[in-house]
Each structure stands twice: as C-alpha cells, then as structure tokens.
N, C-alpha and C positions, 0 to 999 in steps of 0.2 A: 555493410552496416557499420556505423560509427562506434568507437569504444564506449561512448556514453550510452548508446542504445543497448549494447551488450550488457553493460553494467546494470542498467534499468531492468532488462529482462531477467538477469540473474537474481536481482533483488525481488522481483515479483515471484519467481520460482521458489526462492527461499521462504518467502511469506506463505506460499501455498503449502510447503512441506513442514512449516514450523511446528504445527500441532500434531504431526504424524509420529506416533511412538509405536513401533512394532511390538507385538507380544513377545514375551520372553520364552526361550526354549522351544520356539517353533520356527519353521521356515517362513521367511517373509518374501512375498511375491514382488514387492516394489524395490526393496533395498538389499544389497549384498551384505556380506559380513563386515565389510569396511565402511558401510554407511552410504555408498554411492548407488546411483540408479542402476538397476539391472538393464541389460542391453535392449530388451523389448520395450522398455519404458522411456528410452532416451529421445524418441520423437514425440511421444504422447504428452509427457509432463510439460515440456516447454510450450507445446501448442496449447495445452490447458491454461498455463500461466499467461500466455499471450492473450487469451480471451478475457481473463480477469474474473474475479469472483462475481461482480455485479452481472456481467453478461452471462456467465454460467448459470447463475441463479435465475435470470430471466428466461433463458432457454429451457432450463429444467422445469420451471413452473409451466411453460407452454407444453412441454412433453408430458408432464403429469396430467395436464388438462386433456391432452390427446388420449391418454390411457383411460381417463374417466369417460370421455365422450365415446370412445370405442367400446365401452362397457366391458373392459378386461377385468374379470372377476374370478375369485376362487370361492366357491360355496363352502361355508363353514358348517359342517355337520354338528348337531348338538347345541348350536348357539340358540339361546332362548328367543332371540328376535328373528331367527331364520336368515341371518345375514348372508349376503353375497358380497364378500369383502373385496374392495378394489385391489388389484394386483400391485404389489410393491416392487419397484424397480429402482436400483441405485444409479446415480448419474455417472459413475466411473466404472467402465468395464473391467473385466479380468483379462489381462494380456498374456499370451503364451507364444513363444517362438515356434516356427514351423518344425525345426529340428526336434524339439521336445514333443510336439504334438504327433509327429510321425511315429515316435516310439510308442506313445499311448495308442495310436491307431492300430499299429501292428499287434499290440497286445489284445486290443478289443476285438479285432478281426479273428484272432486265434480263439479268444474266449467264446465268441458267438458261435464259431464253427464247432467248438468242443461241446457247448451246451446243446446244440442241435443234434450232435451225435449221441449224446447221453439220452435225449428224449427219444430218438429213433430206436435206441436199444431198449429203454424201459417199456415202451409201448410195442416193441417187437420181440426179438429173441431173448432179451433179458440176460445176456451174457454177464453183465456186471453183477447180477445177483447170483447166478449159478457158479461163477468163478470166485465169489467172495470178495469182490472189489468194492461193493457197497452193501452195508447191512440192510436186510429186508425191512426192518422197522423204519428206516428213513424213507422208504418208498410206500409201503402198504399202509403205514399209519398217517401218511401225509394226506390231508383233506383235498389237496389239489391233484392227487393221482386218481384219474377217472377210469375205473375198471371197465366200463362200457366202451372205452376208446382203445382197449387193448387190441392190437392187430387191425385197427381201423386204417384203411389205406390212405396214405398221405402222398400226394404227387411228388415224385423225386425225393422222397424222404425229407422234404423241407418242412420242418415244424415251425422254425423261427423265421419270420419275415422281418420283424422289427423287435429289437431288444434294446435295453438300456442298462447302463452301469453307473453306480454312484462311486465317485472317485474322491479321494482326499490324500493329502501329503502327510507322511510321518514327520517326525522332528528333523530327520536328515534331509528332507526334501524329496524323498522318493514317493511316487504316486502309488497308491494302493487301491484295490477294488474293495469297497465297503459292502456293496450289495448288488445283486443282479435283479433286473426286472424283465420278465419274459411273458407275462400274462397278456397285458395290453398296455405297454409302456406309455405313460403320460409325460408331458412336459415339452415335447418337440414343438407344439404349437405356441406355447408360451415363449420358448427360445426364439422362434421366428418373430413373434410380436415384439419381444425385447430388441431384436436386431433392427426391426423397422423403426422403432422409436429412437434408438440410439443413432442410427445412420441419418435420421432427419435432424436430430439435435445437433450433431457435430459432423456435417457432411464433408467439410474440408479435412478435418482430422481423420475421419474414417477413410477417406480416399488416400491421404498421404501415408497412413500407416499400412496400406496394402493388405487390408483385412480379407481373408478368405470368405467367399460367399456361401450362404446356406442353401440357396435355391437348388444347387446341383443334387444335394441329398434328397430333397423332396421330389425332384424330377426322376431320380433313380427309384424311389419308392413307387411312384405312379407307373413308371415303365415296367417295373418288376411285377406289379399286380396285374397290369394289362396283358403282359406276355404270359404270365403263369396261368391266368384264367381264360386265355383266349380260345374260345370255341368258335368265334366268328370275328370279324374285323373290329367290332366295337363292343367288347364285353361290358355288361352292366355291372358296375362296382358300387357298393353301398358301404357307408360307415355306420355300423350298428352301435348306438349310444344307449346308456342306461336311461337317458332322459334328463329333464331340467333339474332333477334332484341330485344329479351327480356332481361331486365337487368340481369336476373339470368340464362341465357342460360347455362353457365358453370355448374351450379348446376343441371339443368335438365339432361345434358349429364352425369354428374358424378354419379347422383343417379341411372339413368337407367342402367349404367354399373355395379354399385355396387350391385343393387338389382336383376339384371338379367332380366329387363323388356325391351321391345322394345321401343326405343325413336321414337315418331311419331309427325307429325304436322297434322293440320286439313285436308290438301289435301291428306294425306296418307290413310284416312279412308273414307268409304262410307257406306250408309245404303241401304240394299236390303231386302225387305219383312220383315221389322221390326227388322232385325238383323244388327249389325255393323260388317263390314269386313275391313280387312287390305289389301290394294292393294299391291300385291307382283308380282315378275316376274313369279311365277307359278300360278297366279290367285288370287282370293279373298279368304282370310282365316278369319274365324270368330273370333271376339274379344269378350272375356267374361268380362273383367274388364278394366276400364279406370281410371288410377290415373291421374287426370287432374290438369294442372297448368294454364289453360286458364281461364280468368274471366268468371263468370257465364253467363252474358248477351251476351258474344261473342261465346259461345259454339255451338250455332245453328242459322245460318243466316236465316233459314226458319221460326222459331217460335219466336226467342228471339231478334235478332238484324240483320236487313236486309242487312247491308253493312259489316258484319264481314267476314274477310278473314281467321280467325284463327280457325273457328269452323267447324262442320260437319253437313251439311243439313240433317234434319230428326233425329238428335241425341235425341231430347226431346221425339219424338214419340217412338223411340226404348227403351228409359228408361221407358216410360209409359207402354210399352208392357212387361217389365220385362225381356227382352232378354240380357241386358247388365247392369253391375253394375258400377255406377259412384262414385268415391271416390275423393272428397266429392260430395254429392248429389247436384244437381242444386239448386240454390237459397240460399245457406248457408251464403252468405255475408250479408244477412239482419240482422244478429245478431252481425255484426262488428260495428254497430252504437254506437258511444260514448253516444248518448242519452239514450241507453238502460241501462247504468251503474247505474243510480239512482234507477232503478226498480229491480235490481238484488236481494237485500235482500228479497223483497216481493215475487219474483219468486221462490226463494229457499224455502221459507215457503210454498208456494202453491204446488210445485211439490215434494219436498223432506222432508218437515216438519223439516227442519234444518236451523240453522244459517249458514251464509257463513263462511267457514273456512279460507278463504284468502280474505281480504278486497280489494276493489278497491280504486283508488284515488278518493277523494271526488269530486263529479260531480253534476252540477246543469243544468237541462234542462230548457232553457228559455221559453219553451211553458207553463210552470207552472207559474202562476202569482207570487206566493211567491218567487219562485226561481229567477224569472226575477228581482224582486226588489233587492234581495241579490246581484245578479251579477252586477247590475248598481251601487249599493252602494260600492261594493268592487272590482270594475273593475281593479284598478291598481295592485291588488294582484293575479289576476287570469290569466289563459291561456284560450283564447277563440278559439273554434274549430267549424267547421260545424257539424251539427247533423249527417250528413251522409258522409262517405268517399268521398273525391273529389280531383281530381288531380289539379283542378284550384284554390281551396281555401285551404290554409294551416293554421296552428295554428299561433296565434299572442299573444304576451305577453302584456297585458294592461299597465303594468308599464313602458314598453320601447317605447311607442308611444308618439309622441309630442301631445300637447294639442289639436291642430286642428284635427288630425286624431283620437284622443280619442273620441271627440264629434261626429265625423262622424261615428265611429264604434258603439257607443251607439245608435245613430239614426237608423242605419241599423238593430241592434238587436231589437229595439222597433218596427220597421216596420214589420219584419217577425221573431218574437221570436222563433217560433217552429223550425227554421232552424239553431239554435245555441245552443251550450252547453258551459259551462265554468268549468274549473277544477283547482284544487290547483296546484301551481307550485311545481314540483318535479324535483330536479337536480340529484337525485341518490346519492349513497354513493361515498366515495373516495377510491381508490385502487392504489397499486403500478404499475407503468409501467417502462419499460426499456428505458432509455434515456441517451446517452452519457456516458456510463460506470457506471451509478449509477441508483438508483431508484427515480422516481418522482411521484407525485400524479396526478391522473386523475379522472374524474367522470365516473361512470360505471353503466350500467343497463344490464339486461339479457333478452334474448328471449329463451324460452324453449318450448318443444313440448310434446303433448300427443297423443297416438295412441290407437285406439280401440282394445280391446282384450276380446273376450267373451261378457259378459254383462257389462263390465267396461272399464277402460282406464289404460294405463301404461304411465308413464312420463319418458322422457329421463333423465338419471342420469347425467345431465350436460346441456350444451346448448351453445348458442352464446352470449358472452358478448360484448356489444358495449361501446366504450370508447371515451371520449372527454375531452380536456383540457379547453374547454370553460365553463363559468358559466351558459350559457343558458340551458334551458331544453333539455334533450337528445332527439334528433329527433328519429323517428321510422324507419329510413331507412339508409342504407349504402350510399345513395346518398349525405348525408350531409357532406361528407368528413371525417367521423369518422373512427377510426380503430376498430379492434376486438380483443377479447381475447378468449382463450379456457377456459372452466369452468370445474374445477376439483372438483368432489364430493369425499371426502376422506372416504374410508370405515373404519369400525372398526376392520377389520381383513383381511386376505388374500383374494384377489379378483380372482374369477374364470375367465379364458379366455373363450370368446364366439366367435364363428365363424359362418358365414353364409353358410359355406360349409356343406354338408350332413354329419351326423355322420358316423363313420367307421362302415362298415357292412351293410349300407343301400343299397338296390338294386336299381340301376338307369338304366333306359333304355338307351342303346347305341344309339347315333345319329351321323349323318354326315351332313355337310352343304347341305341344299336343296335349293329350289327356293323360300324360304320365305323372301327373302330380299325385303324390300319396294322399289317400283319403284323410289321414290324420292331419296332415298339413293343411289341406283344404278346410277341415273343421276348425283348426286354430285360426286360420286367416279369416274365416267367416265370423268367428266370435271376436277377433281383434277389431274387425270393422264395426261390429255392434258396440264393443266397449268404447271405441273412439267416438262414435256418434252419440252414444248415450252420455258420455262425459261432456261433449261439447254442448249438447242440448240443455243439460242441467246447468252448466256454467252460464249459458246465456240467460236462462230464467233467473238464476241467482244474481247475475249482474243487473238485470232489469229491476229486480226486487231491491237490491242494495242501493241502486241509484235513487229510487223513490224514497227509501227509508232514510237516506243521509242527505237528501237534497234540501235546498233552502225552504221549500214548502213543507218539508217533513212529510208525514203521512196523514196529517190532519185532514187535508182535503182530497186525499187520494182514495177514490172508490175502488181502485184496482188492487189494493194491498191484500184484501181477503182472498180473491181469486188467485193471486200470485202465490200466496202461501199455500193455498190448497193445491195448486199445480206442483209445487215443490214436494209437498207431502205425498202426492200420488206418484210423481216421477221417481222419488227416492224411496218409495215403499215404506213410509212411516205410517204408524197406525192411525193417526188423526191429525188434521191440519191445525196449525196454530191459529188462534183467534186474535186479531189485532185489537188493541185497546189504547186509549189516549193517555192513560195514567203513566206517571214516571216509572213506578216499579214494573208495570207491564211492559213498557218500552225497554227497560234494562233487561228483563227476562227474555224478551224477544231477541234482542241483540245477542245475548249470551247463547241462546239456542241456535241462532243462525250461524254463529261462529263455530259451534260444535258441528253443525251440518256441513260446514266447509272443511274443517281441519282435524276433527277428531278421528284418529286412525282406528279406534276401537269399535266404531259403529259404521253404519252404511252411509258414510260421508263422501264428499268429493275426494278427500285424501285416500280413502280406502278404494274408491273407484280407480284412481290413478294407479295404485298398486296392482289392482286386478288387471288393468290394461297393460301395464309394463310386464306383468307375469305372462300374459298371452303373447306379447311381442317377443319375449325371451325364447319361447318354444319355437318360433319361426324366424329367428334372427338370421339364419342362413338364407332365407328367402327375401330379406329386406335389403335395400341398398344401404351403404354405409351412412349416407346422409339421412335417410329415413330412420335408421337405428339411432343416430345421434340425437335426432329430434325427440324420439320417444324416451331415450335414456335420460335426457335432462328434464323431460317433461314432469312438471309437478314437484321438482326438487325443492323449489321455494315453498310449495304448499306443505310438503313434509316438514320442512324447517319451521314453518309458521305454527304447525301443530304442536311443536315442542315448547312453544311459549306458553306461560301460565294463562294469559287472557288475551288472545290475539284480537286486534282492533278491526272492526268492519271497514273503517276508512282505509286501512292498509290492504284489506282484502280486495277492494275494487281494482287497483292497478295489477294485483296478482292475477285476478280473473281475466283482465284484458290480455296479459301476457300468455296465460294458459290457452285462451281462445285463439290467439295468434299462432301459438305452437301447434295446436290441433289443426288449424287451417293450413299451416305449412306442411304437416304430414299428409293431409288429404291432397294438397297440391302436388306433393311428390308422387303420390299414387296415381293422380290424374295425368301428370306430365312425364313421368319417368318409368313407370312399370309397363312392360310389354303386355299386350292384351291377350295373355294366356289364361289358363284356368286359375292360377294364383291370384292375379288381379281380379278375375271375375268373382271369386268367392269373397275376397276382401270387399269389393264393391257391393256385392249382394248383401253382406252384413250391414254395411253403411246405409244403403238405401232402405232396407227393411226397417232398421232402427229409426232412421230419420222420419220415415212415414208414420211409424207407430207413435213416436214422440209428438209429432206435429198434430196428429189426431187427438192425442190426450190433451194437449195444450188447448186446442180449439174447443174440445168438449167441456173442459173445466171452465174456460173463459166465457163461453157463449150460451150454453144450454140454460143456465140460470143467471141472466145478466143482472148486474147491480143497477141501482137507480140511475146513476150517472155512468153511462156506458162508454162515453168518449175516451176517458182516461184509460180504460181497459183496452179499447181498440188500438190506441196508440202504443200501449205496452205490447200488445199482440204483434203489431208490425215490427216493433223493435226486436222482439224475441225471434221473429222469423226473418230478420235481417232484410226486410223489404220496405222499410220506411221511404227510402229514396225512390224506389220504383213507384210506390203508390203516389208520392207527391208529384212525380213527373207525369203520371197519368191523370190524376184527379185533383191536383193542386192541394188545398188544405181541407177539403170537405170529407169528413170521416163518415162513411156509410158502410153498413155491414155487407150488402151483396157484393160490391167490388172487392172488399177485403176478403170475403170468402172465396171469391173467384181467384184472387191473387195467391192465397195461402192453401187452397184446397184443390182447385180444378185446373189452374193455369199450368200447362205443361212446358211453358217457356221460362218459368221461374224455377231456378235450381233448388229453391227452398220449399216449394209447394209439394203437397202430397201427390198431386198428379204427375209431377216430374219424376218423383221416386218410383211410382207405380209403373210408369212407362219404361223407365230404365230396368226395373225388375222383370217386366214382360220380355224385354230383349235378352236379359241374362238367362231367364228360365228356358226360353226357346233354344238358347245356344248350349244348354247342358247336354251331356251325352245321353242319347236315347237309343233304345234298341231299333235296329233297322226293321224288325218285324212288328214294331208297335204301330198299328194303323190309327188308333184313336189317340186323342190328346191325353197326356198323363194328368194325374190329379193336381199336381202343382201347376201345370199349364192352365187347367180349367179354373183353378182358384184365382190366379193372377189375371187371367183374361176377363173373368167376371168382374173383378174389382176395377180393372182399367176401364171396361165398358161402362159400368155404372157411374164412374167419376166423369167420363166424357158426356154422359147423358144427364148428369145432375143439373137441377134447376136451382141456382143459388138464391133466387128470390123466394122460391118455395121453402128452401131450407132456412131462410132468415125469418120466417113467419113465427110469431108467438101464438101459442094456443091459449085457451081460456085461463089456464093456471099461471100464465106468464112465463111459460117455459117453451123452448124450441125442441119439442119432442121429435119432430121429423128429423132434425139435424142429429139429435142424440141417437135415434135408431139407425140412421145412416152410418154414423161414425162407429157405433158399437158393432154393427154387422161387418164392416170392412176391416176393422181392427182385428176381429176374430178370424176373418179369412186370412189376414197376413200372418197371424200366429199359427194358423193351420199350415200355411205355406212354409213357414220356418220348420215346423215339425216334419213336413213331407220331404223337404230338402235334406234335413238331417237323417231321416230314416233311409232315404234312397241313395244318398251320396256320401254321407259323412261317418256313420257309425256302424255300417255293415250289419244292420239288424233287420234286414228285410225278411220276407216270409221264408219259412223253413223249406229247404231244398234237399234233394238227394245229392250226394257227393258227385255223382257222374253228370249232374246238370251244370256244375260249375266248370266252365271251360276256360283254361288259360289263354291269354292272348298269344298269337303266333309270333309276336315280335320278341 
C-alpha cells in the first residue's frame, strides 16, 4: 500500500472517531487510558473506516429494513396503542477478546452450577436453612418458592437447563453480575437475530475479525434437551409460550423454528394419566420435554395459580410422576432474588469450596441490622430494589429522590426491612454506537446465557448488549426504550462454522406431514385464510367502486353505483348502505365516508381488517415461511399511514388498493406454490376457499336479485370484481348476458374465482380431514359440502336468471341463501370437530391418547 493510501485511510479513521467522547469516570470499551484503540478494535475500526460513512449508512438502512421485514418486535405492555415496537439494533457491535471472555465464562459456569445446587437444596434437604446459611424469610416469603414442588423429583437434580446473567463493568473495568435470570431466560433469540443481521451487514469484517459463532450454543441446548428427555429415539420437545401477548413472543416463535421445537400455548397441552399430551388433529401425542417460557406460578392453574390461563392443569403432578421433563424446573425463580446476592460467597464456599470467580455488584439486604444501618446512612449513593422480583415495584435511585420522598422511602424500609435490598450504582462502561455518520458514546451492559451440558454448563460466546445514552443505571429490560448491540467475542485463530443441521452421512428417518398439527394452530391458520380472502374480496369491490366514482364519466351514468355501495355495506357489516346522489354535497359526503371505510382504524374498515389479519398471522408465524411473513408484515403499512392523514384522497387510494391486492395475491401464491400439502396448508386453504365462496355469493346476490334498469354496467362491474373479465371476453366477445356470467362466476369449476371452484376444493379438503376408522356414515361436514357441490353442478343458470312478476330473481336468491347458510354451517362443524375441542361430553376413559 502506498504512503498516500495509508495517510488517506488514517484520515478517514480520524474523521470516524472525531466525535467520539468517552464518558468520564467509567471504563471505555473502545479507547485505552492513553486514547489509543484497544487491541480488539484494531482490525474493526480501520475496516469500518474503509467502508466509509455513506456505505455504512446504506448497509445499515438495508439491515434495519431486514429487521422490519422479519417482524422483529418487542411487545410493549401498557402502551395505549398496544404497540409491538420494532427491535432496535445498533450498527456497531461490542467487541471483547477471547482471553477476557474466557474469564467471564468460567465465572458464569461456576455461578450456574452454584445456583442449580442452591435450588436442589431448597426443594430438597434444605440444609442451607437448617444450618443458618440462608434466612428463612428469603425463601418462604419469596413468591417464586413453590411449596408444592418441595421434594418433587428432578432428573439428576438438574433444575437449571438455561440461565442468564446481566453483566456490567464497574469504573475500574471489572465485570460484575448485576442480576441472575433463571425462570425462563429471554434474550437468546434476539441475540441470534442481532448476529444474523450484523454478519450480513458486514460479512467481510465479521469474517476477518474471527468472531466466535453462536450456533454451537443452540446446538448444545437442543442436544441437552433431546438426551435429557430421551425415552425413545426422537423425544417430542415443545416450547411453551405465554402467547402473542407476551413481550417476547417474537423470540418464542423464532427459537421454536430455529431449534425445530413445536411452539405451543397452555391450551395446546393436556394431562392424561400423569402424562402430558399435545392436542393435535390426529389425536393426543405424548410430550417428553417442555422448554417453558411461562412464569413458574402460572404453569399449573390446578396446583400453583388458580386463575392462570397460560398453564396446563395437572402439569405439576405430571412432573412429579417423572413422565415429562421441564426446562427449567418449576420453582427456579426463587434464586432470582436480589437479596440472595450478599450470601453468594458463603454459598460458594459451602457447596463448591471455592471463591466466586465473578463478583456480584455490592448488595445489602436490609433484613440484616448492620446492612440496614449502612443503607440508611448511604441512601443517596445506592439503588434500592424489592427483595423479590415485582412488576409493581421497580428500582429507585436514592440520590435522585426529593427530600420528602427520601424520608418516605427510608420509613418504608425501616417498617419492613426484609422486603428491600440496596445496591451500588453501576452505569456500565461506555462503548461506541453509530449515530449520524459517526461514532458516539453510550452506556453498555451485557446479558449472556449458560446452557447445561453433561455435568457442567456452556456459556454463549457473545450475548445481547443493552445500550443507553442516559446516565441512569441501565435497566434490566428492553421496555426501558434502550437499544441493543451484538456482542462479538474475537477468536485467537480461524473460527469453525457450526450448523444445527445433521452432519453429512447421518441417517435420518424420512417423514411426511401428518396430523400432528396442534388444533389451536389449525384454528388460527383457518381464520388467517378467511381474513386474507375477506380483505382481498372487499378491496376488489372498493377498487371497482372507486374506479367508477373517480372515472371520467363520474357516476352520473353509472347504474352500478347503488348496488356496489350496497355490496360494501353488506360485506363490511355496516348498518345501512349509502345512497348515491348527484348533488355536490352528497358526492363530497360519499367520498368522505368511503375514505373512512378504507382507512379509519377505529371502525370496521379496511385498515382494521389488515390489523386483524396481521394479528392472526402473528400467532402462527412459526408456521409461515419467511417470505410469506414478510408479505404479511408489510401488508397494509401504507394503508395504516394513510389513515393518519386528516383527509386521505380517494385518488390516492386507488394505487394503494392495487398494491394491497397484489400483496394479497403474492401471499396466496406463496401458499399455493411453497407450502407442503400438510394439515397446516389444508386449514389455511379451507379458510380461504370458504370465505371466497361466501363473498362471491354475497356479491352475486346483491348485484343480481334486484337488478337496476341498466344492468349492463353492473354485469361489467361484477366480472371485474370476480377477476373474470378477460375469460368472459375470450369466450363470449363483448356480448354481456347473465346466464354465461352466472355460469362463469357461480358454477364453472374451471374458474378459480367461481363459487363452484371453491366448493369443489372444499369437498376435497373435507374428505381429507381426519375421520374415525369406525365412522361408517359420512360426517355432517361431508354431507353439507357434498350437497352444496351437487346442487351447484345441477344448477340451471338459465332458470336462475329468470325474473319473477315482481322483477326479482327469487329463484337465484333462494339458491344463494340456502347454500350460503350451508357453508356457514360447514364452518361451524369444522370448528366444533377439529379446532376448539368442544365436542360432545365424554367420560375421561373414552379419550385415548395416540400411541405415538
């Protein structure tokens, strides 16, 4: 490299660092005390400078778009709008050398081992209590101590399969443990997503820095659960999630897909004869391992918490019987108490005969008289927390309280000292973050994870860094509005690639999609299909209506406008149709009302239907391909933005409706071309076909039963809504007559938009649904769809086109009403028999689990 090139590169690097000012009196991750780059940054910063600010900004915008498209969110509880906030990731990772990380890993392995031993004692012999090493009030007063789990057998005394630790540096640069998370540690999935985004953003830099891979950690987790719960060659493992309302539901779905576990909610599982079973379309299938993300006390409404809707009745008894492995074991949250921290050195000596390798932040439990005195005297320098984790009580910084509140807090602590702990203020180290084309300083702390393997633990080589530009102590949750960073542990040499796929040459049993789809998932897929089709059908009617309303001929000569508005009113469940008028005020009122029908999120509008559809998709996102999810995730975003405008224009709505219909068609195409023909696809398509048939019959009924004086314009609109104009012209040129139109839209099974096509597809789906081998007669749903299909095939479109003496097509009306009602009955029968487990009452001994 020439001297000029070196000088230029140094100049670019200097510009990049020009705005970086480390925080005072804290350890800085980027710069040493002399202002030079620390060793781990000496490859990264020049590589970043070589890319240049414009290229970094371009790549970062592409990465942020990827995060939005992938739907990476963190649900914000208590937000008035019910926001699922996009995940915030910084463009600059946190870099740590292997030598430093090895020290951290050794400390975390020791800590996880120690916490597991503490749990085994508290739920077993309780030597810590009998020998006075732990105060009883720290255990028995803890809401996470589950008395019903005392002496509950735990295989190999392994309580912790997955644990997390929050780490931050003190001012000297020493890493401290701020908090332990043992209940159902979250964040590993976000760490993995951060890594995927960062490695794609800077692949060359990532490779040259020799970053340790995260996949090995997840492979260990999967292997541990498979071997620990192995009662046969392929144990069934499920991930138990609280559901879509959970703040980290994205992570639950993401991890279940990545690890290959079935994502379930409490209602998907049931206990029969001490075994846990998954409710599927094919019956009950035994579950061997539950990786749980539901809080301990909510896991079993029968023994632990009577009003819990997230748990599984009888789960505790099943665990007590040893028929299912819970990871983590019930009751693990008892060691999350901050009040346990002062006792950790003593516990390490008692169980391990060792000093703690990784210190905790200095903590004082106010239940100890000497510690209480220290806390009162140094109140302004400390952070006060409840002794036990609580959603209602958060940490407060004594130095930030006004004098009146300070005295009030001291009085509260003196009144119930055992309920409070105090800790030193730790703001974390400072690190670089990307801001406005340059680097700026931020506070940083790390959450990392340990997974059980054999008789020890393995620590994730990296983790989830949390960042904040505030000088307040770093909160322990993403709810505080903080961003995140990927954590790169830099290897000393080339890093081997690790994959969760089976090694080459491994014999794998071939499988096909069976009836092991959870009934709840089938239910949501069914309704997702209905939402998608309902949205597309209404969008097509709206587009046809707006085309005529905004066309050159306006609606002065359009006899179709009245029926079109009536269609919209019926399809969108509005109380009465709008009545067209030629006056200017009436036209303005009509346009304003149609705008609200499109974009007003507070009523049953197109925008609210998009929200409902995306909500249904969120619940089954682990069953959708990434491309399908991206389509649904971006779907209607323009519609939502338009709804925020004071008076959205109908002219602008037409292009938006075109794009919406294209996106819906793309999603339907993904389902047709990319989904395997298993039960998931079947129920998604069942919902689509059923809804399309019902909408088509509604449109035909409104348009044709009471025809306007000039019916040709309405027939043309009808073909346009049914996306069949080209087919009709190819068959019949330009002659518009009702019988061939009825044939094309109602009975023609070769037209994918006709009612007949939908009903024929429904007949195939219903026949393929699981039925009892002992069932000799056709089921109710089979009889319903067979009758509808037969009547459509026998229908005489000329007779249905006939007008009676009142000028109405009463035969057509009766035909459509009868078969619409049959399709609604079909929907009810499918839901009753396959989706909601609300069949006829049975004796318990009649419910037989599957042998698989």
